[in-house]
Residue frames relative to the residue before (quaternion, step in Angstrom):
aa qw qx qy qz dx dy dz
M 1.0000 0.0000 0.0000 0.0000 0.00 0.00 0.00
N 0.4456 -0.6951 0.4990 0.2633 3.60 -0.97 0.75
S 0.4026 -0.6808 0.5476 0.2730 3.55 -1.05 0.73
S 0.6822 -0.4690 0.3746 0.4175 3.55 -1.34 0.34
S 0.6873 0.4894 -0.2986 0.4462 3.62 0.84 -0.89
D 0.6154 0.5381 -0.3397 0.4651 3.56 1.15 -0.71
I 0.6459 0.5186 -0.3187 0.4607 3.56 0.96 -0.85
Q 0.6444 0.5171 -0.3234 0.4613 3.60 0.95 -0.82
V 0.6599 0.5128 -0.3195 0.4467 3.60 0.89 -0.91
H 0.7755 0.3420 -0.1894 0.4957 3.65 0.93 -0.73
N 0.4709 0.6828 -0.4340 0.3517 3.57 1.29 -0.06
P 0.4352 -0.7292 0.4465 0.2821 3.65 -0.63 1.01
V 0.6074 0.5439 -0.3639 0.4504 3.60 1.08 -0.52
H 0.6667 0.4788 -0.2934 0.4901 3.59 0.92 -0.83
L 0.6512 0.5065 -0.3301 0.4587 3.58 0.96 -0.76
A 0.6307 0.5326 -0.3139 0.4690 3.58 1.05 -0.83
L 0.6764 0.4911 -0.3000 0.4596 3.62 0.92 -0.94
D 0.6387 0.5155 -0.3322 0.4646 3.60 1.04 -0.74
A 0.6655 0.4899 -0.2942 0.4802 3.56 0.99 -0.87
Y 0.5849 0.5649 -0.3449 0.4689 3.60 1.09 -0.68
K 0.6590 0.5167 -0.3041 0.4542 3.57 0.79 -1.05
A 0.6785 0.4910 -0.2851 0.4662 3.61 0.85 -1.05
A 0.6860 0.4827 -0.3157 0.4436 3.63 0.81 -0.92
V 0.6573 0.5010 -0.3247 0.4600 3.59 0.92 -0.83
H 0.6564 0.5227 -0.3139 0.4444 3.59 0.90 -0.87
A 0.7075 0.4463 -0.2318 0.4965 3.54 1.07 -0.88
K 0.2977 -0.7466 0.5164 0.2954 3.61 1.30 -0.36
D 0.3441 0.7475 -0.4772 0.3083 3.58 1.08 0.86
V 0.2956 -0.7892 0.5181 0.1463 3.56 -0.13 1.34
A 0.6591 0.5263 -0.3224 0.4297 3.58 0.87 -0.93
A 0.6707 0.4947 -0.2862 0.4728 3.61 0.93 -0.95
F 0.6220 0.5386 -0.3141 0.4737 3.53 1.08 -0.82
A 0.7008 0.4712 -0.2685 0.4634 3.60 0.74 -1.02
A 0.6078 0.5871 -0.3524 0.4020 3.58 1.06 -0.68
L 0.5860 0.5955 -0.3580 0.4168 3.60 1.22 -0.41
Y 0.7418 0.4556 -0.1786 0.4585 3.56 1.19 -0.71
D 0.5095 -0.6327 0.5060 0.2899 3.50 -1.25 0.63
T 0.6481 -0.5230 0.3851 0.3977 3.59 -1.12 0.58
N 0.7750 0.3299 -0.1713 0.5111 3.62 0.92 -0.84
V 0.2040 0.8135 -0.5255 0.1430 3.61 1.08 0.52
R 0.1326 -0.7332 0.6592 0.1014 3.54 -1.22 0.61
V 0.0457 -0.8105 0.5837 -0.0153 3.59 -0.69 1.14
F 0.1710 -0.7309 0.6532 0.0994 3.46 -1.05 0.95
D 0.0755 -0.8462 0.5274 0.0027 3.53 -0.02 1.29
L 0.5835 -0.5984 0.4340 0.3363 3.60 -1.18 0.49
W 0.7811 0.4298 -0.1735 0.4185 3.57 0.95 -0.84
G 0.9241 -0.0994 0.0369 0.3672 3.47 -0.71 1.23
T 0.7734 0.2531 -0.1522 0.5609 3.60 1.12 -0.33
W 0.5108 -0.6767 0.4339 0.3048 3.56 -0.87 0.94
R 0.7823 -0.1651 0.1145 0.5895 3.54 0.94 -0.83
Y 0.2590 -0.6868 0.6480 0.2030 3.49 -1.41 0.35
E 0.1631 -0.7795 0.6011 0.0663 3.58 -0.84 1.06
G 0.8504 0.1356 -0.1332 0.4906 3.53 -0.65 1.15
L 0.6561 -0.5758 0.3530 0.3367 3.46 -1.25 0.64
A 0.6158 0.5480 -0.3702 0.4282 3.62 1.01 -0.68
A 0.6654 0.4916 -0.3182 0.4629 3.60 0.91 -0.75
W 0.6638 0.4938 -0.2983 0.4760 3.60 1.03 -0.84
R 0.6264 0.5150 -0.3427 0.4743 3.58 1.01 -0.69
E 0.6224 0.5355 -0.3389 0.4593 3.63 1.00 -0.73
M 0.6255 0.5269 -0.3352 0.4678 3.54 1.03 -0.80
A 0.6663 0.5151 -0.2986 0.4489 3.56 0.89 -0.97
Q 0.6299 0.5357 -0.3233 0.4602 3.58 1.00 -0.81
G 0.6707 0.4849 -0.2920 0.4793 3.56 0.94 -0.86
W 0.6481 0.5136 -0.3135 0.4667 3.62 0.95 -0.90
F 0.7141 0.4422 -0.2764 0.4671 3.61 0.64 -1.03
G 0.6453 0.5348 -0.3158 0.4448 3.56 1.02 -0.82
S 0.6566 0.5298 -0.3053 0.4415 3.61 1.07 -0.74
L 0.6158 0.6137 -0.3501 0.3487 3.61 1.15 -0.40
G 0.3074 -0.7598 0.5237 0.2324 3.59 1.16 -0.35
S 0.7927 -0.2421 0.1881 0.5270 3.61 -0.72 -1.03
E 0.5000 0.6425 -0.4404 0.3785 3.58 1.26 0.01
R 0.2059 -0.7204 0.6431 0.1583 3.52 -1.36 0.35
V 0.3082 -0.7164 0.5893 0.2109 3.54 -1.31 0.29
V 0.1771 -0.7419 0.6395 0.0958 3.55 -0.96 1.01
V 0.1699 -0.7917 0.5850 0.0464 3.50 -0.75 1.12
E 0.0113 -0.7787 0.6273 0.0023 3.55 -0.99 0.88
F 0.2091 -0.7627 0.6051 0.0920 3.56 -1.09 0.85
D 0.0917 -0.7811 0.6175 0.0081 3.55 -1.01 0.96
E 0.8558 0.1216 -0.1053 0.4917 3.52 -1.26 0.62
V 0.1289 0.7976 -0.5680 0.1568 3.55 0.88 1.03
V 0.0264 -0.7632 0.6456 -0.0063 3.57 -1.00 0.95
A 0.0122 0.8138 -0.5789 0.0497 3.59 -0.74 1.03
T 0.1102 -0.7396 0.6605 0.0676 3.45 -1.28 0.72
V 0.0744 -0.8266 0.5571 -0.0300 3.56 -0.69 1.10
T 0.0771 -0.7430 0.6639 0.0357 3.53 -1.01 0.94
P 0.7086 -0.4581 0.2792 0.4584 3.63 -1.10 0.13
E 0.7886 0.3115 -0.1472 0.5093 3.62 1.09 -0.63
L 0.7906 0.2323 -0.0782 0.5612 3.65 1.16 -0.53
A 0.0532 -0.7551 0.6531 0.0209 3.54 -1.16 0.80
V 0.0728 -0.7753 0.6274 0.0081 3.50 -1.06 0.91
G 0.0403 0.8073 -0.5863 0.0542 3.55 -0.88 0.92
H 0.0265 -0.7679 0.6370 0.0624 3.51 -1.31 0.43
A 0.0433 0.7940 -0.6021 0.0713 3.50 -1.17 0.63
F 0.4367 -0.5863 0.5819 0.3562 3.51 -1.40 -0.02
V 0.1526 -0.7945 0.5865 0.0386 3.53 -1.03 0.82
T 0.1209 -0.7599 0.6353 0.0654 3.52 -1.08 0.85
Y 0.1450 -0.7549 0.6370 0.0579 3.54 -0.95 1.01
R 0.0544 -0.7939 0.6053 -0.0188 3.57 -0.72 1.16
A 0.2471 -0.7440 0.6025 0.1497 3.56 -0.71 1.06
V 0.0368 -0.8049 0.5923 -0.0042 3.56 -0.84 0.92
D 0.4782 -0.6622 0.4974 0.2923 3.55 -1.19 0.58
S 0.7453 -0.4239 0.2607 0.4437 3.57 -1.27 0.07
E 0.6735 0.4564 -0.2966 0.5002 3.61 1.24 -0.35
G 0.5747 -0.6170 0.3599 0.3993 3.59 1.30 -0.02
A 0.4648 0.6687 -0.4575 0.3571 3.65 1.24 0.13
E 0.4825 -0.6828 0.4778 0.2696 3.52 -0.91 1.00
L 0.2422 -0.7755 0.5751 0.0961 3.55 -0.94 1.03
R 0.7538 -0.1686 0.1572 0.6153 3.57 1.06 -0.85
A 0.0857 -0.7893 0.6055 0.0557 3.57 -1.27 0.32
L 0.0094 -0.7668 0.6414 0.0233 3.54 -1.26 0.44
N 0.3133 -0.7284 0.5840 0.1740 3.49 -1.38 0.44
N 0.0783 -0.7379 0.6691 0.0415 3.53 -1.30 0.64
R 0.3504 -0.6234 0.6349 0.2924 3.50 -1.48 0.01
L 0.1287 -0.8022 0.5828 0.0123 3.55 -0.98 0.88
T 0.0080 -0.7339 0.6786 0.0286 3.54 -1.17 0.78
L 0.1071 -0.7832 0.6120 0.0236 3.54 -1.09 0.94
V 0.0924 -0.7253 0.6754 0.0962 3.56 -1.21 0.59
L 0.0412 -0.7866 0.6160 0.0112 3.58 -0.81 1.01
Q 0.1411 -0.7597 0.6261 0.1052 3.51 -1.24 0.61
R 0.5087 -0.6196 0.5038 0.3217 3.47 -1.19 0.70
R 0.0064 -0.7768 0.6290 -0.0302 3.57 -0.85 0.99
E 0.6426 -0.4483 0.4090 0.4677 3.52 -1.25 0.10
G 0.7799 0.2948 -0.2156 0.5083 3.55 -0.72 0.98
G 0.7386 -0.4128 0.2295 0.4810 3.56 1.26 -0.02
W 0.6699 -0.4822 0.3863 0.4117 3.49 -1.33 -0.19
K 0.0778 -0.7813 0.6188 0.0240 3.54 -1.06 0.87
I 0.4781 -0.6259 0.5344 0.3067 3.56 -1.20 0.65
V 0.1461 -0.7979 0.5824 0.0531 3.57 -0.73 1.09
H 0.7822 0.0328 -0.0485 0.6202 3.58 1.20 -0.36
E 0.0115 -0.7584 0.6517 -0.0074 3.52 -1.18 0.83
H 0.0399 -0.7839 0.6195 -0.0138 3.53 -1.05 0.86
T 0.0198 -0.7749 0.6318 0.0070 3.57 -0.79 1.00
S 0.0288 0.8004 -0.5944 0.0721 3.48 -1.14 0.76
G 0.1280 -0.7209 0.6718 0.1122 3.49 -1.46 0.08
P 0.5209 -0.6309 0.4564 0.3497 3.55 -1.08 0.62
V 0.3539 -0.7219 0.5506 0.2244 3.57 -1.19 0.54
D 0.4522 -0.6731 0.5204 0.2678 3.60 -0.95 0.96
H 0.4496 -0.7103 0.4732 0.2633 3.60 -0.74 0.97
E 0.6682 0.5305 -0.3041 0.4237 3.58 1.04 -0.78
T 0.8204 0.2873 -0.0966 0.4849 3.51 0.89 -1.09
A 0.2975 -0.7664 0.4812 0.3043 3.56 1.37 -0.39
K 0.4664 0.6382 -0.4658 0.3977 3.63 1.12 0.68
V 0.4982 -0.6187 0.5106 0.3290 3.54 -1.18 0.67
M 0.3286 -0.7218 0.5789 0.1893 3.55 -1.03 0.93
L 0.1213 -0.8231 0.5545 0.0179 3.56 -0.57 1.20
K 0.6570 0.4133 -0.3272 0.5390 3.58 1.19 0.46
R 0.3743 -0.7427 0.5100 0.2195 3.52 -0.81 1.03
């Protein structure tokens, strides 16, 4: 029988999240894009209703990473829940994005909610759908970016 830690190590959702953290921190657009299927559909929290296809999502990543200058982003996932079948994996988590300066000092941080759907493809698992969100405050109609 597999141990809990063995399942986490081989779980495609956990592997994708670990690769996501590394790609974002390195500002590596190619590594970031490699996580996603050619026909990915992303419902992102920021400014655009959806991104259709890898080219559009890669362009978003280029703009995001390019806007950081010398800053880096440290990504942390909490309360990750994953369900995996032989062909499909679904996961959801809370995510924290921390902008840090060149010495690693935190400049700002925000939280999102994240849902991923991965499908087994030739060459491994790929994210086919991603959805990020934050709750909206009823009084102000503003997205709450702190948990």
